[in-house]
SEPA-416931 format. One line per field, with one value per residue: residue in three letters; x, y, z of N, C-alpha, C in turn. Coordinates in Angstrom, 1 decimal. Example, Ala and Ser with C-alpha at 12.3 -4.5 7.8 and 13.67 -1.06 7.14 Angstrom:
// SEPA-416931
type: (ALA  SER);
n_c1: (13.2  12.8);
n_c2: (-5.7  -2.2);
n_c3: (7.8  7.1);
ca_c1: (12.3  13.7);
ca_c2: (-4.5  -1.1);
ca_c3: (7.8  7.1);
c_c1: (13.2  12.9);
c_c2: (-3.3  0.0);
c_c3: (7.8  7.9);
//
This chain:
// SEPA-416931
type: (MET  GLU  PRO  PRO  TYR  GLU  ILE  ASN  ALA  ALA  ILE  LEU  ARG  LEU  ILE  SER  SER  ILE  SER  ILE  LYS  ILE  GLY  GLU  ILE  ASN  ALA  ASN  TYR  ILE  SER  LYS  PRO  SER  PRO  GLN  LEU  ARG  LYS  GLN  ASN  LYS  ILE  LYS  THR  ILE  HIS  SER  SER  LEU  GLN  ILE  GLU  GLY  ASN  SER  LEU  SER  GLU  GLU  GLN  VAL  THR  ALA  ILE  ILE  GLU  ASN  LYS  ARG  VAL  ILE  GLY  GLY  GLN  LYS  ASP  ILE  LEU  GLU  VAL  GLN  ASN  ALA  ILE  LEU  VAL  TYR  ASP  ASN  ILE  SER  SER  PHE  ASN  PRO  ALA  SER  GLU  LYS  SER  PHE  LEU  LYS  ALA  HIS  LYS  ILE  LEU  MET  ARG  ASN  LEU  VAL  GLU  LYS  ALA  GLY  GLU  TYR  ARG  ILE  ALA  SER  VAL  GLY  ILE  PHE  LYS  ASP  SER  LYS  ILE  ALA  HIS  LEU  ALA  PRO  PRO  PRO  GLN  ASN  VAL  GLN  TYR  LEU  MET  LYS  GLU  LEU  PHE  ASN  TYR  ILE  LYS  ASN  TYR  ASP  GLU  ILE  ALA  LEU  ILE  LYS  SER  CYS  VAL  PHE  HIS  TYR  GLU  MET  GLU  PHE  ILE  HIS  PRO  PHE  LEU  ASP  GLY  ASN  GLY  ARG  MET  GLY  ARG  LEU  TRP  GLN  THR  LEU  ILE  LEU  SER  GLN  GLU  TYR  PRO  VAL  PHE  GLU  ASN  LEU  PRO  PHE  GLU  THR  LEU  ILE  ASN  SER  THR  GLN  ASN  GLU  TYR  TYR  GLU  ALA  LEU  GLU  ASN  SER  ASP  LYS  ASN  GLY  ASN  SER  THR  GLU  PHE  ILE  GLU  TYR  MET  LEU  ASN  VAL  LEU  GLU  LYS  SER  LEU  THR  GLU  LEU  LEU  ASN  PHE  ASN  ASN  ARG  THR  LEU  THR  SER  ASN  GLU  ARG  LEU  GLU  TYR  PHE  LEU  SER  LEU  ASN  LYS  LYS  GLU  PHE  THR  ARG  LYS  ASP  TYR  MET  ASN  LEU  PHE  LYS  GLU  ILE  SER  THR  SER  THR  ALA  SER  ARG  ASP  LEU  LEU  GLN  GLY  VAL  GLU  ASN  LYS  LYS  LEU  ILE  LYS  ILE  GLY  SER  LYS  ASN  LYS  THR  LYS  TYR  LYS  PRO  THR  THR);
n_c1: (124.7  121.9  118.6  116.8  114.2  111.4  110.0  107.0  104.1  101.7  102.7  103.6  101.1  99.8  101.5  101.1  98.4  98.4  100.0  98.3  96.2  97.5  98.1  95.5  94.7  96.6  95.8  93.4  93.9  94.0  96.0  97.0  95.4  92.7  93.4  91.8  91.1  93.7  94.3  92.5  93.3  95.9  95.2  93.9  96.1  98.0  96.4  95.8  98.3  99.4  97.5  97.8  100.1  99.1  98.1  95.5  93.9  91.2  90.1  88.8  90.0  92.7  92.3  91.6  94.0  95.7  94.4  95.2  93.7  92.5  92.9  91.7  93.4  95.7  99.0  101.3  100.1  99.1  101.5  102.7  101.1  101.5  104.2  104.2  102.6  104.4  106.4  105.0  104.1  106.4  107.4  108.4  110.9  112.6  115.0  114.7  116.8  118.7  120.5  121.1  119.0  116.9  117.4  117.1  114.4  113.3  114.2  112.6  110.1  110.0  110.5  111.1  109.8  111.2  114.5  117.4  116.4  116.4  118.7  120.4  119.6  121.3  120.9  119.7  116.7  113.4  110.4  107.3  104.6  101.7  103.0  105.2  108.3  108.2  109.8  113.2  115.3  118.2  121.5  122.5  125.1  125.2  123.4  124.0  125.6  123.8  121.7  123.1  123.6  121.0  120.2  122.1  121.0  118.6  119.7  121.3  120.5  118.8  115.7  112.1  110.2  107.9  108.4  110.9  110.1  108.4  110.2  112.1  110.5  109.8  112.4  113.5  111.8  112.5  115.2  114.8  115.8  115.6  114.8  112.2  109.4  109.7  107.7  106.1  108.1  108.8  106.4  106.2  108.6  108.2  106.1  107.5  109.5  107.8  106.4  108.4  108.6  106.0  103.8  101.2  101.1  102.0  99.9  98.1  96.3  97.3  97.8  95.5  94.2  96.1  95.8  93.2  93.6  95.3  96.0  96.6  98.8  100.8  101.0  102.0  104.5  105.6  105.5  107.2  109.6  109.9  110.1  112.4  112.6  111.2  109.0  106.2  105.4  105.7  103.7  101.5  101.6  101.5  98.9  97.5  98.3  97.1  94.4  94.0  94.5  92.3  90.2  90.7  90.2  87.5  86.4  86.9  85.5  82.9  79.5  79.6  78.3  77.3  78.4  80.5  82.1  82.8  84.2  86.3  87.6  88.4  90.1  92.3  92.9  93.6  93.6  92.4  89.9  88.3  85.1  85.7  88.2  87.3  85.7  87.7  88.8  86.6  85.6  83.3  81.0  78.3  78.1  76.0  75.7  78.2  78.0  75.9  77.1  79.1  77.6  76.2  78.4  79.0  76.7  76.8  78.9  81.5  82.8  83.8  82.4  83.7  83.5  81.5  79.4  81.2  83.6  83.7  85.1  86.1  86.8  88.3  87.0  88.6);
n_c2: (116.2  118.0  117.8  120.7  122.1  123.4  123.4  124.3  126.0  124.7  122.2  121.3  121.2  119.1  116.9  116.6  116.0  113.6  112.0  111.7  110.3  107.9  107.0  106.5  104.5  102.5  102.0  100.9  98.5  98.3  98.6  96.5  95.2  92.8  89.8  89.8  92.5  93.5  92.4  93.7  96.3  96.2  95.7  98.1  99.9  99.0  99.3  102.0  103.3  102.5  103.4  106.1  106.3  105.7  103.2  101.0  99.1  97.8  97.9  95.5  93.9  93.9  92.6  90.1  89.3  89.1  86.9  84.9  84.6  84.5  87.4  89.8  92.1  94.9  93.8  95.0  96.5  94.4  93.1  95.2  95.2  92.5  92.7  94.7  93.4  91.4  92.9  94.3  92.2  91.4  93.5  93.9  92.8  94.6  97.2  100.4  102.2  101.4  101.7  99.7  97.9  99.5  99.7  97.1  96.7  98.4  97.0  94.6  95.8  97.0  95.0  93.6  95.7  98.0  98.7  97.6  97.6  98.5  99.9  103.1  105.9  106.8  108.8  112.1  113.5  114.9  116.3  116.7  119.0  119.9  120.0  121.5  121.8  120.9  120.1  119.8  117.2  116.6  116.3  113.1  112.2  113.2  111.8  109.4  110.3  112.2  110.5  108.9  110.8  111.3  108.9  108.9  111.0  109.7  107.7  108.9  111.4  113.1  113.1  112.9  110.1  110.6  113.1  112.5  110.6  112.0  113.9  112.2  111.1  113.4  114.4  112.3  112.2  114.6  114.2  112.1  109.4  107.2  106.0  105.3  104.6  106.1  107.5  105.5  104.2  106.2  106.5  103.9  103.7  105.7  104.5  102.4  103.6  104.8  102.6  101.2  102.6  103.1  100.6  100.6  101.9  100.2  98.8  100.7  102.2  104.9  105.8  105.8  108.2  110.0  109.4  110.3  113.0  114.0  116.4  118.2  116.8  116.8  119.5  120.3  119.1  120.5  123.2  123.0  122.5  125.0  126.6  125.7  124.0  121.3  121.9  122.6  120.2  118.4  119.3  118.7  115.9  115.1  115.9  114.0  111.6  112.1  112.2  109.6  108.1  109.0  108.0  105.2  105.0  105.8  103.7  101.6  102.4  102.2  100.7  97.4  94.3  91.3  89.1  90.2  91.2  88.8  87.5  89.3  89.1  86.3  86.3  87.4  85.8  82.5  80.7  79.0  80.8  83.1  84.6  87.0  87.6  88.1  90.4  92.1  93.0  94.2  96.6  98.1  96.7  94.9  92.4  90.6  90.9  90.0  87.4  86.5  86.9  84.9  82.6  82.5  82.1  79.4  78.1  78.5  76.9  78.0  78.1  76.1  75.1  74.9  73.5  75.0  77.6  79.8  78.8  78.5  78.1  79.0  77.6  78.1  76.6  76.2);
n_c3: (102.5  103.7  102.3  101.1  103.0  104.9  108.2  108.7  110.3  109.3  108.7  111.2  112.5  111.0  111.5  114.2  114.3  112.8  114.4  116.7  115.5  114.8  117.3  118.3  116.5  117.2  119.8  119.5  118.4  115.5  113.8  112.4  109.9  109.0  107.1  104.8  104.5  104.2  101.8  100.1  100.4  99.3  96.7  96.1  96.4  94.4  92.1  92.1  92.2  89.8  88.0  88.1  86.5  84.1  83.6  82.4  83.5  85.4  88.9  89.5  87.5  88.4  90.8  89.8  88.6  90.8  92.0  90.3  88.0  84.6  82.5  80.3  78.6  78.0  77.2  78.4  80.5  82.1  82.8  84.3  86.5  87.5  88.1  90.1  92.1  92.9  94.0  96.2  97.6  98.8  100.3  102.9  102.7  101.7  102.3  103.6  103.8  102.2  99.2  97.4  97.8  97.0  94.2  93.5  94.0  92.0  89.7  89.9  89.8  87.3  85.5  82.4  81.2  80.8  79.3  81.0  83.7  87.1  87.0  87.1  85.0  82.0  80.3  79.4  80.8  80.5  81.9  80.5  80.1  78.7  76.2  76.9  78.6  81.9  83.9  84.0  84.5  86.6  85.1  83.7  84.6  87.1  88.6  90.1  92.3  93.5  94.3  96.2  98.1  98.9  100.0  102.1  103.6  104.5  106.0  108.0  109.0  111.6  111.7  111.8  110.6  109.2  107.9  106.6  104.8  103.0  102.0  100.8  98.8  97.2  96.5  95.1  92.9  91.8  91.1  89.4  88.8  87.1  83.8  83.5  85.6  87.9  89.4  90.6  92.1  93.9  95.4  96.4  97.9  99.8  101.3  102.3  104.0  105.8  106.9  108.3  110.7  111.5  111.5  110.5  108.0  106.1  105.2  104.3  101.9  100.7  98.2  96.7  97.4  96.4  93.7  93.3  93.6  91.6  90.2  92.2  93.3  91.3  91.0  93.5  93.4  91.2  92.1  94.3  93.0  91.8  94.0  95.1  97.3  99.3  100.8  100.2  98.9  101.0  102.8  101.1  101.0  103.7  104.2  102.7  103.9  106.5  105.9  104.9  107.2  108.7  107.2  107.6  110.4  110.4  109.0  110.7  112.9  112.2  112.5  113.0  111.8  113.5  112.3  110.8  112.8  114.1  111.9  111.6  114.1  114.0  111.9  113.1  115.2  115.9  117.9  120.9  122.7  125.0  126.0  127.1  125.9  123.4  123.8  124.6  122.2  120.9  122.4  122.7  122.7  124.4  127.1  126.5  123.8  122.8  123.6  121.9  119.4  119.5  119.9  117.5  115.9  116.6  115.8  113.1  112.5  112.6  114.9  117.7  120.7  123.9  127.1  129.8  131.2  133.3  132.5  129.8  126.6  123.3  120.1  116.9  113.9  111.7);
ca_c1: (124.0  120.5  117.8  116.2  112.7  111.1  108.9  106.1  103.0  100.8  103.3  103.5  99.7  99.5  102.3  100.4  97.1  98.7  100.5  97.2  95.4  98.3  97.9  94.2  94.7  97.3  95.0  92.2  94.3  93.6  97.2  97.2  94.1  92.5  93.9  90.9  91.3  95.0  94.3  91.7  94.2  97.0  94.6  93.7  97.4  98.6  95.6  95.9  99.7  99.6  96.6  98.5  101.0  98.4  97.6  94.1  93.2  90.3  90.3  88.4  91.0  93.8  91.9  91.7  95.4  96.2  93.8  95.7  92.7  92.8  92.4  91.8  93.9  97.0  100.1  102.1  99.3  99.1  102.8  102.9  100.4  102.2  105.5  103.8  102.2  105.6  107.1  104.3  104.1  107.7  107.8  109.1  112.3  113.4  115.6  114.5  118.0  119.7  120.4  121.1  117.6  116.1  117.7  116.5  112.9  113.1  114.4  111.4  108.9  110.0  111.0  110.6  109.1  112.3  115.8  118.3  115.6  117.3  120.0  120.2  119.6  122.5  120.5  119.0  115.2  112.6  109.0  106.6  103.3  101.1  104.0  106.3  109.1  107.8  110.9  114.4  116.0  119.6  122.1  122.8  126.3  125.0  122.4  124.5  126.0  122.6  121.0  123.9  123.4  119.7  120.2  122.8  120.0  117.7  120.4  122.1  119.9  117.9  114.4  111.1  109.9  106.9  109.1  111.9  109.4  108.0  111.4  112.6  109.6  110.0  113.8  113.7  111.1  113.3  116.4  114.3  117.0  115.3  114.1  110.7  109.1  110.1  106.6  105.7  109.1  108.7  105.3  106.6  109.7  107.6  105.4  108.5  110.1  106.8  106.0  109.4  108.4  104.6  103.4  99.9  101.3  102.3  98.6  97.2  96.4  97.2  97.9  94.2  94.0  97.0  95.2  92.0  94.0  96.5  96.4  97.3  100.0  101.7  101.2  102.9  105.8  106.0  105.7  108.4  110.7  110.0  110.5  113.8  112.6  110.1  108.0  104.8  105.1  105.6  102.4  100.5  101.7  101.0  97.5  97.1  98.4  96.1  93.1  94.0  94.3  90.9  89.3  90.8  89.5  86.0  86.0  86.9  84.5  81.5  78.8  79.8  77.4  77.9  79.2  81.7  82.9  83.4  85.1  87.5  88.3  89.0  91.3  93.5  93.1  93.4  93.7  91.2  89.7  87.1  84.3  86.5  89.2  86.5  85.3  88.9  88.9  85.4  85.3  82.1  79.8  77.9  78.3  75.0  76.0  79.3  77.5  75.1  78.0  79.8  76.6  76.0  79.5  78.9  75.6  77.3  80.0  82.8  83.4  83.5  82.3  84.3  83.2  80.3  79.3  82.4  84.8  83.5  86.1  85.8  87.9  87.9  86.9  89.6);
ca_c2: (117.5  117.8  118.5  121.9  122.2  124.1  122.9  125.5  125.8  123.7  120.9  120.9  120.8  117.9  115.9  116.4  115.3  112.2  111.3  111.4  109.3  106.7  106.5  106.0  103.2  101.5  101.8  100.1  97.3  98.2  98.8  95.3  94.8  91.4  89.4  90.2  93.9  93.7  92.1  94.8  97.5  95.9  95.9  99.6  100.5  98.7  99.8  103.5  103.8  102.3  104.2  107.4  106.2  105.5  101.8  101.1  98.0  98.2  97.3  94.1  93.1  93.7  91.5  88.8  88.9  88.6  85.6  84.1  84.4  85.1  88.7  90.3  93.5  95.1  92.9  95.9  96.8  93.2  92.9  96.2  94.7  91.3  93.1  95.4  92.4  90.7  93.9  94.6  90.9  91.2  94.8  93.8  92.3  95.8  98.1  101.7  103.0  100.7  102.0  98.4  97.4  100.4  99.3  95.7  96.9  98.9  95.9  93.8  96.6  97.4  93.8  93.4  96.9  98.9  98.1  97.8  97.8  98.4  100.7  104.5  106.3  107.4  109.8  113.2  113.4  116.1  116.0  117.6  119.4  120.7  120.2  122.3  121.1  121.3  119.8  119.2  116.5  116.8  115.5  111.7  112.0  113.6  111.0  108.5  111.1  112.7  109.4  108.5  111.9  111.2  107.8  109.4  111.7  108.7  106.9  109.6  112.7  112.9  113.7  111.9  109.3  111.3  114.1  111.9  109.9  113.0  114.5  111.3  111.0  114.6  114.5  111.2  112.6  115.7  113.6  111.3  108.6  106.1  106.4  105.1  104.0  107.0  107.8  104.3  104.0  107.3  106.1  102.6  103.9  106.4  103.5  101.5  104.4  105.0  101.4  100.8  103.3  103.0  99.5  100.8  102.4  99.1  98.3  101.8  102.6  106.3  106.1  106.0  109.6  110.7  109.2  111.2  114.4  114.1  117.7  118.7  116.1  117.3  121.0  120.4  118.8  121.6  124.4  122.7  122.8  126.5  127.2  125.3  123.2  120.4  122.2  122.4  118.8  117.8  119.6  117.9  114.4  114.9  116.0  112.7  110.6  112.3  111.8  108.1  107.6  109.3  107.0  104.0  105.1  105.8  102.4  100.7  102.9  102.0  99.7  96.1  93.3  90.3  88.2  91.0  91.2  87.4  87.3  90.1  88.5  85.1  86.6  87.8  84.8  81.1  79.8  79.0  82.1  83.3  85.7  88.2  87.9  88.7  91.7  93.0  93.6  95.0  97.1  98.9  95.8  94.4  91.0  89.8  91.0  89.1  86.0  86.3  86.7  83.6  81.5  82.5  81.4  78.0  77.6  78.6  76.0  78.7  77.9  74.9  75.5  74.0  73.8  75.7  78.7  80.7  78.1  78.3  78.6  78.8  77.3  78.2  75.3  76.2);
ca_c3: (102.6  103.9  101.3  101.6  103.3  106.2  109.0  109.1  111.2  108.8  108.8  112.6  112.8  110.4  112.2  115.5  114.0  112.3  115.6  117.5  114.9  114.9  118.7  118.4  115.8  118.0  121.0  119.1  117.7  114.1  112.9  111.6  109.5  108.7  105.9  103.7  104.3  103.7  100.3  99.5  100.4  98.4  95.4  95.9  96.3  93.1  91.1  92.1  91.8  88.3  87.2  88.0  85.4  82.8  83.4  82.1  84.1  86.5  90.2  89.3  86.8  89.3  91.7  89.1  88.4  92.1  92.2  89.2  86.9  83.2  82.3  78.9  78.7  77.3  77.8  79.2  81.7  82.9  83.3  85.3  87.7  88.0  88.8  91.3  93.1  93.4  94.9  97.4  98.4  99.4  100.7  104.1  102.5  101.2  103.4  103.1  103.9  101.3  97.8  96.7  97.9  96.1  92.8  93.4  93.9  90.6  88.8  89.9  89.4  85.8  84.8  81.0  80.8  80.3  79.3  82.2  84.9  88.3  86.8  86.9  83.6  81.4  79.3  79.9  80.7  80.9  82.1  79.7  80.5  77.6  75.2  77.4  79.6  83.2  84.8  83.4  85.6  86.6  84.0  84.1  85.3  88.5  89.3  91.1  93.4  94.1  95.0  97.4  99.1  99.4  101.0  103.3  104.4  105.1  107.0  109.0  109.5  112.7  111.3  111.9  109.4  108.4  107.1  105.8  103.7  102.1  101.4  99.9  97.7  96.4  96.0  94.1  91.7  91.3  90.5  88.3  88.5  86.1  82.5  83.7  86.9  89.0  90.2  91.4  93.0  94.9  96.3  97.1  98.9  100.9  102.1  103.0  105.0  106.9  107.6  109.3  111.9  111.8  110.7  109.9  106.7  105.2  104.6  104.1  100.4  100.5  96.7  96.2  97.5  95.4  92.4  93.1  93.6  90.8  89.8  93.4  93.4  90.3  91.3  94.7  92.9  90.3  93.0  95.1  92.0  91.6  95.3  95.5  98.5  99.2  101.8  99.7  98.7  102.4  103.2  100.3  101.3  105.0  104.1  102.1  105.0  107.5  105.4  104.8  108.6  109.1  106.5  108.3  111.6  110.1  108.6  111.8  113.9  111.7  113.2  112.4  112.1  114.3  111.4  110.4  114.0  114.3  110.8  111.8  115.2  113.6  111.0  113.9  116.3  115.5  119.1  121.8  123.4  125.9  125.6  127.6  124.9  122.3  124.2  124.7  120.9  120.6  123.7  122.8  122.7  125.7  127.3  125.8  122.3  122.6  123.7  120.7  118.3  119.7  119.7  116.1  115.3  116.9  115.0  111.7  112.4  112.6  116.2  118.5  122.1  124.9  128.5  130.1  132.1  133.4  132.0  128.4  125.7  121.9  119.2  115.5  113.3  110.7);
c_c1: (122.5  119.6  117.0  114.6  112.6  109.9  108.1  105.0  102.0  101.4  103.3  102.1  99.4  100.3  101.6  99.1  97.4  99.2  99.3  96.4  96.2  98.1  96.6  94.1  95.4  96.5  93.9  92.6  93.9  94.8  97.5  95.8  94.0  93.1  93.1  91.0  92.7  95.0  93.6  92.6  95.3  96.4  94.5  95.1  98.0  97.8  95.8  97.3  99.9  98.7  97.1  99.5  100.4  97.9  96.1  93.3  92.3  90.7  89.9  89.4  92.3  93.6  92.1  93.1  96.0  95.7  94.2  94.6  93.1  92.2  92.7  92.2  95.2  98.1  101.0  101.4  99.3  100.4  103.2  102.3  101.1  103.5  105.2  103.4  103.4  106.4  106.4  104.1  105.3  108.3  108.7  110.6  113.2  113.8  115.5  115.7  119.1  119.5  120.4  119.7  116.7  116.2  117.1  115.0  112.6  113.2  113.2  110.2  108.8  110.6  110.3  109.7  110.0  113.6  116.6  117.5  116.6  118.6  119.6  120.3  121.0  122.2  119.7  117.5  114.6  111.2  108.2  105.2  102.7  102.2  105.2  107.0  108.8  109.0  112.0  115.2  117.5  120.3  122.5  124.0  126.3  124.1  122.9  125.0  124.8  121.8  121.8  123.7  122.0  119.6  121.1  121.9  119.1  118.4  120.9  121.5  118.8  116.6  113.4  110.7  108.9  107.5  110.0  111.2  108.9  109.1  112.0  111.8  109.8  111.4  114.1  113.0  111.9  114.5  116.0  115.4  116.8  114.7  112.6  110.6  109.4  108.9  106.2  106.8  109.1  107.6  105.6  107.6  109.1  106.8  106.4  109.1  109.1  106.5  107.1  109.2  106.9  104.0  102.0  100.0  101.6  101.0  97.6  97.4  96.3  97.3  96.6  93.8  94.9  96.3  94.0  92.4  95.3  97.0  97.1  98.7  101.1  102.0  102.1  104.3  106.4  106.3  107.0  109.6  110.9  110.6  111.9  113.8  111.3  109.0  106.6  104.5  104.9  104.2  101.3  100.5  101.2  99.5  96.9  97.2  97.4  94.8  92.9  93.8  92.9  90.0  89.4  90.1  88.0  85.6  85.9  85.9  83.0  80.8  79.0  78.6  78.1  78.8  80.5  82.6  83.6  84.5  86.4  88.3  89.0  90.1  92.5  93.8  92.7  93.5  92.4  91.1  88.4  86.3  85.0  87.5  88.5  86.2  86.5  89.2  87.8  84.9  83.9  80.8  79.6  78.2  77.3  75.2  77.2  78.9  76.7  76.0  78.7  78.8  76.3  77.2  79.5  77.8  76.0  78.5  81.4  83.5  83.0  83.5  82.8  84.0  81.8  80.4  80.6  83.7  84.7  84.6  85.6  87.0  87.5  87.9  88.0  90.8);
c_c2: (117.3  118.5  119.7  121.8  123.0  123.4  124.1  125.1  124.7  122.3  120.4  120.4  119.4  116.7  115.6  115.6  113.8  111.4  110.8  110.3  107.9  106.1  105.9  104.6  102.1  101.1  100.9  98.8  97.2  98.6  97.7  94.8  93.3  91.1  89.8  91.7  94.2  93.4  93.2  96.0  97.4  96.1  97.4  100.3  100.3  99.4  101.4  104.0  103.6  103.1  105.6  107.4  105.8  104.0  101.8  100.0  98.4  97.5  95.8  93.3  92.9  92.6  90.1  88.3  88.4  87.2  84.6  83.7  85.0  86.4  89.2  91.8  93.7  94.3  93.8  96.2  95.6  92.9  93.9  95.7  93.5  91.7  93.8  94.4  91.7  91.7  94.1  93.4  90.7  92.5  94.8  93.4  93.5  96.6  99.5  102.6  102.4  101.1  100.7  97.8  98.2  100.0  97.9  95.8  97.4  97.8  94.9  94.5  96.8  96.2  93.7  94.6  98.0  98.2  98.5  98.3  97.6  99.1  102.2  104.9  106.9  108.4  110.9  113.0  114.7  115.7  117.1  117.8  120.3  121.0  121.1  121.5  121.7  121.1  119.2  118.5  116.8  115.9  114.1  111.5  112.4  112.7  110.1  109.2  111.6  111.7  108.9  109.5  111.7  110.0  108.1  110.2  110.7  108.0  107.7  110.9  112.4  113.7  112.6  111.3  110.0  112.3  113.4  111.2  110.8  113.6  113.5  111.2  112.2  114.6  113.5  111.6  113.8  115.2  112.8  110.3  107.5  106.7  106.3  104.4  104.9  107.3  106.7  104.0  105.0  106.9  104.8  102.9  104.8  105.5  102.7  102.3  104.6  103.7  100.8  101.4  103.1  101.9  99.7  101.2  101.3  98.6  99.5  102.3  104.1  106.7  106.4  107.5  110.4  110.6  110.1  112.7  114.6  115.5  118.4  118.1  116.7  118.8  121.1  120.0  120.0  122.9  124.2  122.9  124.3  127.1  126.8  124.5  122.4  120.7  122.0  121.0  118.1  118.0  118.8  116.5  114.2  115.0  114.6  111.7  110.8  111.9  110.3  107.5  107.8  108.3  105.6  103.9  105.1  104.5  101.5  101.1  102.7  100.9  98.4  95.2  92.2  89.4  88.9  91.0  89.8  87.1  88.0  89.5  87.2  85.2  87.0  86.7  83.4  80.1  79.8  80.4  82.1  84.5  87.0  88.6  88.6  90.1  92.7  93.7  94.6  95.6  97.8  98.0  95.3  92.9  90.1  89.8  90.1  87.7  85.6  86.0  85.3  82.4  81.4  81.8  79.9  77.4  77.6  77.7  76.7  78.5  76.6  75.4  74.5  74.4  74.5  76.7  79.6  80.1  77.9  78.9  78.3  78.5  77.4  76.8  75.1  77.0);
c_c3: (102.7  102.9  101.9  101.8  104.7  106.9  109.5  110.0  110.7  108.9  110.2  113.0  112.3  111.1  113.5  115.3  113.6  113.5  116.5  116.9  114.9  116.3  118.9  117.7  116.6  119.2  120.8  118.4  116.3  113.2  112.0  111.1  109.2  107.4  104.7  103.5  103.8  102.2  99.6  99.4  99.5  96.9  95.1  95.7  94.9  92.0  91.0  91.7  90.3  87.5  87.0  86.8  84.1  82.6  83.3  82.8  85.3  87.8  90.2  88.6  87.6  90.3  91.1  88.9  89.7  92.4  91.1  88.2  85.6  83.0  80.9  79.1  78.0  78.0  78.7  80.5  82.6  83.5  84.4  86.6  88.3  88.7  90.1  92.4  93.7  94.4  96.2  98.2  99.2  100.0  101.9  103.9  102.0  102.4  102.9  103.1  102.9  99.8  96.9  96.7  97.0  94.6  92.5  93.2  92.5  89.6  88.7  89.4  87.9  85.0  83.4  80.5  80.3  80.2  80.5  83.4  86.1  88.1  86.6  85.4  83.2  80.3  80.0  79.8  81.1  81.0  81.4  80.3  79.4  76.6  75.6  78.5  81.0  84.2  84.0  84.5  85.5  85.6  84.5  84.9  86.8  89.3  90.4  92.4  94.2  94.9  96.2  98.5  99.7  100.3  102.2  104.2  105.2  106.2  108.2  109.6  110.5  112.4  111.4  110.6  108.6  107.5  106.1  104.6  102.6  101.3  100.4  98.6  96.7  95.7  94.9  92.8  91.0  90.5  89.3  87.8  87.4  84.8  82.7  85.1  88.1  90.0  91.1  92.4  94.2  95.9  97.1  98.2  100.1  101.9  102.9  104.2  106.2  107.6  108.5  110.7  112.4  110.9  110.0  108.4  105.6  104.5  104.4  102.7  100.2  99.0  96.1  96.3  96.6  94.0  92.2  93.2  92.8  90.4  91.0  93.6  92.5  90.6  92.5  94.3  92.1  91.2  93.8  94.2  91.9  92.9  95.7  96.8  98.4  100.2  101.3  99.4  100.0  102.9  102.5  100.8  102.7  105.1  103.7  103.2  106.1  107.1  105.3  106.2  109.1  108.5  107.2  109.6  111.4  109.7  109.8  112.9  113.4  112.5  112.4  112.7  112.9  113.5  111.0  111.6  114.2  113.2  111.1  113.0  114.8  112.7  111.8  115.0  115.8  116.7  119.9  122.5  124.2  125.4  126.0  126.5  123.7  122.6  124.4  123.3  120.6  121.9  123.9  122.9  124.2  125.8  126.5  124.3  122.0  122.6  122.5  119.5  118.3  119.5  118.2  115.4  115.5  115.9  113.5  111.4  112.2  113.9  116.8  120.0  123.0  126.3  128.6  131.1  132.1  132.8  130.5  127.6  124.3  121.1  117.8  114.9  112.2  111.1);
//
């Protein structure tokens, strides 16, 4: 059975805007950020997703854990980060249409944090807001059936990934299949569904925007519960995705220094290249600017110059 939702004018506008932005990102070769930027985005993703769940560690502490440095903090908070690092480092190994893969990811994400991590709950749960029950999840005996139906929707229904990812996120939160870890699993699995279709989302920390708009996030979930469909939540999430793509484009459209340009190019290219290859990535710079960048790279011992004049090539030193 297909989960209930409507494709309204606002959703169509957002899908169109997102599609245009993804096209622009692909055309400018920025769907795969540099290793350094990927690392920064992973830190932001993990920090924001866990902060939503009450983790108190700072971005700097998350960075230190990723770099295997000693961190002073709560044992549970540190373990949450370590587990999340393991999941996000291996995100491409999970299959978004596989329930078995879904349970495996939860087992890793919640390792030593809850009993029977990677298993559906066998107890009733309710979500409280101001000491009142805001959402009473379906009874535990229905969870397995509901999750199978949700994965059936992901596998078999002809719907675009942008919508499917939002619907899965909402429906999983509604079912609340685990005793703990539902929020972070919903955000993880939405990333996974999106990145299968649009690789840019694998490295896009849209959790940061969810974290900064938590009231709207929970309000969209609550109102969708009341309305009996996920339409409002789809609108909220598509807005988040659109803003995240806009931020990515703004970041890449800023004026880079010559050193930043060269660092970025070298993070993507480890082979011999020509000035023309360099300018194919940075289409907005002039021939003289490209030559200055590459000369500076040679002077700073980041590049080795091979040949001369029209036959000049450059080779990274590392």
